[in-house]
C-alpha positions in Angstrom: 51.0 -27.5 34.6 48.9 -25.7 32.4 45.6 -27.8 31.9 44.0 -26.9 28.1 40.4 -26.6 27.9 38.2 -28.4 25.8 37.1 -27.8 22.5 33.6 -26.3 23.3 35.1 -24.6 26.6 37.0 -22.5 24.1 34.5 -21.6 21.8 33.3 -17.9 21.8 30.1 -17.7 23.9 28.2 -16.7 20.1 29.2 -20.2 18.9 28.1 -22.2 22.2 24.5 -19.9 22.0 24.2 -19.9 18.3 25.9 -23.1 17.2 24.5 -23.1 13.9 24.3 -19.1 12.9 20.9 -19.4 14.7 21.7 -15.3 15.4 21.0 -14.4 11.6 17.3 -16.0 12.0 17.2 -14.1 15.4 18.3 -11.0 13.6 15.8 -11.4 10.8 13.1 -12.4 13.4 13.9 -8.3 15.2 13.7 -7.0 11.4 10.3 -8.3 11.4 8.9 -7.3 14.4 10.3 -3.8 14.0 8.6 -3.7 10.5 4.9 -5.0 11.3 5.3 -2.7 14.6 5.5 0.2 12.0 3.0 -0.8 9.8 0.5 -3.3 11.1 -2.0 -2.3 13.1 -2.1 -3.4 16.7 0.8 -5.5 15.9 3.0 -4.3 18.4 0.7 -5.6 21.8 0.7 -8.0 24.2 -2.4 -9.5 23.5 -1.1 -10.2 19.6 1.8 -11.9 21.1 -0.2 -14.3 22.7 -2.4 -14.7 19.8 0.4 -15.5 17.6 1.8 -18.2 20.0 -1.5 -19.5 20.0 -2.1 -19.8 16.3 1.5 -21.7 16.2 0.5 -24.6 18.8 -0.1 -26.9 16.1 2.8 -26.5 14.0 5.2 -25.7 16.9 4.6 -29.6 18.4 5.0 -31.3 14.9 8.2 -28.7 14.6 9.7 -29.9 17.5 9.0 -33.7 16.7 10.6 -33.0 13.2 13.8 -31.6 14.5 15.6 -34.7 16.2 14.2 -36.8 13.1 15.8 -34.5 10.9 19.4 -34.5 12.9 19.7 -38.3 12.6 18.9 -37.5 8.7 15.4 -38.9 8.6 12.0 -37.0 7.7 8.3 -37.6 8.5 5.7 -36.6 6.0 3.3 -38.3 7.7 2.8 -36.0 10.6 -0.1 -33.8 9.2 -2.2 -36.4 7.9 -2.0 -38.2 10.8 -3.7 -35.2 12.4 -6.5 -35.3 10.5 -6.7 -39.1 11.3 -6.7 -39.0 15.0 -8.9 -35.8 14.5 -11.6 -37.6 12.9 -10.9 -41.0 15.0 -11.4 -38.5 18.3 -14.7 -36.8 17.0 -16.1 -40.2 15.6 -15.6 -41.6 19.1 -17.2 -39.2 21.1 -20.4 -38.2 19.0 -20.7 -41.8 17.0 -19.2 -44.5 19.4 -21.0 -42.3 22.9 -17.3 -42.2 24.2 -16.6 -39.6 27.1 -14.2 -36.7 25.8 -11.2 -38.0 28.3 -11.6 -41.5 26.8 -11.9 -40.8 23.0 -8.6 -38.4 23.5 -7.1 -41.5 25.1 -7.7 -43.7 21.9 -6.7 -40.9 19.5 -3.4 -40.4 21.3 -2.5 -44.3 21.4 -3.6 -44.2 17.4 -1.0 -41.8 17.0 1.7 -44.2 19.2 0.8 -47.0 17.0 1.2 -45.1 13.7 4.5 -43.7 14.9 5.3 -47.0 15.4 4.5 -48.5 12.0 6.5 -45.8 10.4 9.5 -46.6 12.9 9.0 -50.2 12.2 9.2 -50.2 8.6 12.3 -48.2 8.9 14.2 -49.9 11.2 13.5 -53.2 10.8 13.1 -53.7 6.7 15.8 -50.6 6.8 13.1 -48.6 4.1 14.1 -45.0 3.5 12.4 -42.9 5.4 11.2 -40.5 2.7 9.4 -43.3 1.2 7.5 -45.0 4.5 6.4 -42.0 5.5 5.1 -40.6 2.0 3.1 -44.0 1.7 1.8 -43.4 5.3 0.8 -40.1 4.7 -1.2 -41.4 1.8 -2.4 -44.0 4.1 -3.5 -42.0 6.9 -5.3 -39.3 5.2 -7.2 -42.2 2.9 -8.4 -44.0 6.1 -9.3 -40.6 7.6 -11.1 -39.7 4.4 -12.9 -43.3 4.6 -14.3 -42.8 7.7 -15.8 -39.1 6.9 -16.6 -40.4 3.3 -14.7 -36.8 2.5 -17.8 -34.8 4.0 -18.6 -35.6 7.3 -17.7 -32.9 10.1 -17.6 -33.4 13.4 -18.4 -30.8 15.7 -20.6 -29.4 19.1 -18.0 -30.4 21.7 -18.6 -29.2 24.6 -17.4 -26.2 26.0 -14.9 -27.6 28.6 -13.3 -29.7 25.7 -13.0 -26.6 23.8 -11.8 -24.0 26.6 -8.4 -26.3 26.1 -8.2 -24.7 22.7 -9.9 -21.2 22.7 -9.6 -20.1 26.4 -6.8 -18.3 28.2 -5.4 -18.4 31.5 -6.1 -14.7 33.5 -7.9 -13.3 30.3 -4.4 -13.1 28.2 -2.2 -16.4 28.3 -3.7 -19.3 25.9 -4.4 -22.6 27.7 -2.7 -24.4 25.1 0.7 -22.4 25.3 1.5 -24.7 28.8 1.8 -27.8 26.0 4.0 -26.2 23.6 6.0 -25.2 26.4 6.4 -28.7 28.2 7.0 -30.1 24.8 9.6 -27.9 24.1 11.2 -28.3 27.5 10.9 -32.5 26.9 12.8 -32.4 23.6 15.6 -29.5 24.7 16.1 -32.1 27.7 15.9 -35.2 25.3 18.1 -33.5 22.2 20.6 -31.4 24.5 20.8 -32.7 27.9 20.9 -36.2 27.5 23.0 -39.1 26.4 20.3 -40.0 24.0 20.9 -36.9 22.5 24.3 -37.0 22.0 23.8 -40.0 20.0 21.1 -38.7 17.9 23.8 -36.3 16.6 26.1 -39.1 15.8 23.7 -41.0 13.8 22.9 -38.1 11.9 26.8 -37.4 11.3 27.6 -41.1 10.1 24.8 -43.9 10.7 27.7 -46.7 10.1 29.9 -45.1 12.9 27.6 -44.8 15.4 26.5 -48.6 14.7 30.5 -49.7 15.1 30.5 -47.0 18.2 27.8 -49.7 19.9 25.0 -47.1 19.4 21.6 -49.0 19.0 20.4 -46.7 16.1 17.3 -48.7 15.3 16.1 -48.3 18.9 16.9 -44.7 18.6 15.3 -43.9 15.8 12.1 -46.2 16.4 11.6 -43.7 19.6 11.9 -40.8 17.4 8.9 -41.8 15.5 7.1 -43.1 18.3 6.9 -39.7 20.0 6.4 -37.8 16.4 3.3 -40.3 15.9 2.2 -39.8 19.9 2.8 -35.6 19.3 0.8 -35.2 15.9 -2.3 -37.0 18.2 -1.6 -34.2 20.5 -1.5 -32.1 18.2 -4.7 -33.2 16.3 -6.6 -32.7 19.8 -5.6 -29.3 20.1 -6.3 -28.4 16.6 -10.1 -29.5 17.2 -10.3 -27.9 20.5 -9.1 -24.6 18.7 -11.1 -24.8 15.3 -14.5 -26.4 17.1 -14.5 -29.1 14.4 -12.8 -32.6 13.3 -12.5 -33.0 9.8 -10.4 -35.6 7.3 -8.5 -32.7 5.9 -7.1 -31.4 9.4 -3.7 -30.9 9.3 -3.5 -30.5 5.5 0.4 -28.7 4.5 1.7 -28.8 8.2 4.3 -31.4 7.5 5.6 -29.1 4.6 5.2 -26.0 7.2 7.0 -28.1 9.9 10.0 -29.0 7.8 10.6 -25.3 6.7 10.3 -24.2 10.6 13.0 -27.2 11.3 15.0 -25.8 8.1 14.9 -22.2 8.8 15.7 -23.0 12.3 19.4 -24.2 10.9 19.1 -28.0 11.0 20.5 -29.6 8.1 18.5 -31.5 5.7 21.0 -34.3 5.7 21.5 -35.0 9.3 24.0 -34.3 12.2 23.1 -30.5 13.0 20.1 -28.7 14.5 19.1 -27.3 17.7 15.4 -26.9 19.4 16.1 -23.3 19.9 16.8 -22.6 16.1 13.6 -24.7 15.6 11.9 -22.6 17.9 13.2 -19.3 16.1 12.2 -20.8 12.7 8.9 -21.2 13.9 8.1 -17.6 14.9 9.9 -16.1 12.3 7.2 -17.8 10.0 4.2 -17.0 12.6 5.1 -13.2 13.2 5.4 -13.4 9.4 1.9 -14.4 8.6 0.5 -12.3 11.6 2.1 -9.2 10.2 0.9 -9.3 6.7 -2.6 -9.5 8.1 -2.5 -6.7 10.1 -0.6 -4.9 7.8 -3.5 -5.8 5.2 -1.1 -7.2 2.7 -1.9 -10.2 0.6 -1.4 -13.5 1.9 0.3 -14.6 -0.9 3.4 -12.7 0.4 3.7 -15.1 3.3 5.1 -18.1 0.9 7.2 -15.4 -0.9 8.7 -13.6 2.1 8.9 -17.0 4.0 11.7 -18.3 0.9 13.3 -14.9 1.2 14.1 -15.5 4.7 14.6 -19.1 4.3 17.6 -17.9 1.2 19.0 -15.3 3.3 19.4 -17.3 6.5 21.1 -20.4 4.8 23.1 -17.7 2.4 24.5 -15.4 5.1 25.2 -18.7 7.3 27.8 -20.2 4.6 29.1 -16.6 3.3 30.3 -16.1 7.2 31.3 -19.6 7.9 33.1 -19.7 4.2 35.1 -16.5 5.5 36.3 -18.0 8.7 39.1 -19.9 9.1 38.2 -23.9 9.7 39.4 -27.5 9.1 39.6 -28.8 5.8 37.6 -31.9 7.1 34.6 -29.4 7.7 32.1 -31.1 5.3 32.3 -30.1 1.9 30.0 -32.3 0.6 27.3 -30.6 3.0 28.4 -27.1 1.9 27.8 -27.9 -1.7 24.4 -29.5 -0.7 23.2 -26.4 1.4 24.1 -24.3 -1.6 22.2 -26.5 -3.9 18.8 -25.9 -1.0 19.5 -22.4 -1.3 19.3 -22.3 -5.2 16.4 -24.9 -4.7 14.7 -22.0 -2.6 15.7 -19.3 -5.0 13.9 -21.1 -7.5 10.8 -21.7 -5.7 10.8 -18.0 -4.7 10.8 -16.7 -8.4 7.8 -19.1 -9.0 6.1 -17.6 -6.2 6.8 -14.5 -7.5 5.5 -15.1 -10.9 2.3 -16.5 -9.4 1.7 -13.3 -7.0 2.6 -11.3 -10.1 0.1 -13.2 -12.6 -2.6 -12.8 -9.7 -2.3 -9.2 -9.4 -2.3 -8.2 -13.3 -5.2 -10.2 -13.2 -7.4 -8.6 -10.7 -6.2 -4.9 -11.7 -7.2 -6.3 -15.6 -11.0 -6.6 -14.2 -11.4 -3.6 -12.9 -13.8 -1.1 -15.0 -11.9 1.4 -16.2 -14.7 3.9 -16.5 -15.6 3.9 -12.3 -15.8 7.3 -10.9 -13.5 8.9 -8.3 -14.1 7.9 -4.7 -16.1 10.5 -2.6 -13.1 12.3 -0.4 -13.4 11.6 3.3 -13.5 14.9 5.3 -9.9 16.2 6.7 -8.9 14.3 9.8 -11.5 11.9 9.3 -10.9 8.3 9.3 -11.9 5.9 6.4 -13.6 2.7 7.4 -12.3 -0.6 7.1 -13.9 -3.3 5.6 -12.6 -6.9 5.9 -14.3 -9.7 2.9 -12.9 -13.4 2.5 -14.0 -15.2 -0.3 -14.6 -18.7 0.3 -11.7 -19.9 -1.7 -9.4 -16.7 -2.9 -8.0 -18.9 -5.9 -11.1 -19.5 -7.5 -11.4 -17.2 -11.0 -15.4 -16.3 -9.6 -14.0 -14.8 -6.7 -11.1 -12.9 -8.2 -14.4 -11.4 -10.2 -16.2 -10.7 -7.3 -13.2 -8.8 -5.9 -13.0 -6.6 -9.2 -16.7 -5.8 -8.0 -16.0 -5.3 -4.2 -13.1 -3.1 -4.5 -15.1 -0.9 -7.6 -18.0 -0.8 -4.4 -15.3 0.2 -2.2 -14.2 3.2 -4.6 -17.7 3.9 -4.7 -18.4 4.3 -1.0 -14.8 5.7 0.1 -14.4 2.8 2.3 -10.6 1.2 2.5 -11.3 -2.7 1.6 -9.4 -5.8 2.9 -9.8 -8.8 0.3 -8.1 -11.6 1.6 -8.3 -15.5 2.6 -6.9 -18.7 1.9 -6.6 -20.1 -1.8 -8.5 -23.1 -0.6 -11.0 -24.4 1.1 -9.5 -24.6 4.7 -11.4 -23.5 7.7 -8.3 -23.3 10.2 -6.6 -20.9 7.7 -9.9 -19.1 7.2 -10.1 -18.9 11.4 -6.5 -17.5 11.3 -7.4 -14.7 8.6 -10.7 -13.6 10.7 -8.8 -13.5 14.2 -6.2 -11.5 12.5 -9.3 -9.1 11.3 -10.4 -9.0 15.2 -6.9 -7.9 16.6 -6.1 -5.6 13.6 -9.6 -4.0 14.9 -11.6 -3.6 11.2 -14.7 -1.8 11.1 -17.0 -4.2 9.4 -16.9 -7.9 8.4 -19.7 -9.1 6.2 -21.4 -11.8 7.8 -20.5 -14.2 5.0 -17.1 -14.0 5.5 -17.4 -14.9 9.3 -19.4 -17.6 8.8 -17.1 -19.3 6.2 -14.7 -19.8 9.1 -16.9 -19.4 11.9 -19.4 -21.7 11.2 -18.2 -24.4 13.3 -18.3 -23.0 16.2 
């Protein structure tokens, strides 16, 4: 008698390892590494690898928590604002309330659990759409944080022992917070891929009604995910404070969208039923390596959004093309194919808009340059030109666009190379990332104003 293998055992090893065509993203990541190793200063080093990992921890935690939620067909837009609220409560309890660091952290974690439970209650008990619920809680949590701080309070001066959690290294090389990201990734991998609960989450994503008729307690499963999302968001908030040395109400701004991008880039369907932790990790590092490589190559930070869009479109497009070339059952979600195509079109439109904005900024900068500037001094033969890095307070402010034109003129007169970069808004976390990238690159000089903008909280 001949035994037949289960469908999962008959599949090729490549499909078992990369069920959602994650190999395409892995290939894109390899191309990123090769390109930036060639054009980036000090990019392909062990120290920079761990620097990329260290800067990915907070976003990585949110992306891990978002993955099973999106697999069930849900979404959580409140994770970034909950980070801000938990950070502010943590800082206020420690500085103003006289709580020990451990007690303040415990209360912040409890707050995250309560916030996640609130989302879960509204979604599972009142049957409200996750998008509407978490959009409302996004405003609620951020509003409470701004109310506590009156939009201006900044909690800092944390003890060195606590700051070591976000700024210290094990053996001088491995970031201390990496262990938390690894533990969270392992926990979510076991939950999603090695447990009965994980199998039911995929069933809920494919067909919530069918899962209920099969006896799955969908409400409890979904509530668990939003509870964990709140807990993980508060953990990310504590690491964020330890990393930057400050707690502000704008902590985590935009992190929810970056987390969703990493998850979708990793192959998770926005309509549920498909996704892996492995794919999310690849998506996370594709974005982080792109950001880090652009800084070390002294390329404009605006390219991050543009190139992320390119990688997203190519990953989705190539995955669909390869899937369409294979012979499959006609019952394989044609609606899902259509929707992913629509997502690719949407990403293309966003990419085109980003290119227009970036092109406009470049044209504006060049239009402000004086036309009568003299030729730059020529360095001696074989001499290395000095590299000076400058970061404006807010790159998108028209005032600083004019400042850039003057800085570039002065750089030409002095015969030095100028790196002018920074975030478009008043975000200390983004400023800190830019400065640390310059330190890794090994620039020759950073004006004090540029360093003080991002390091004043330390």
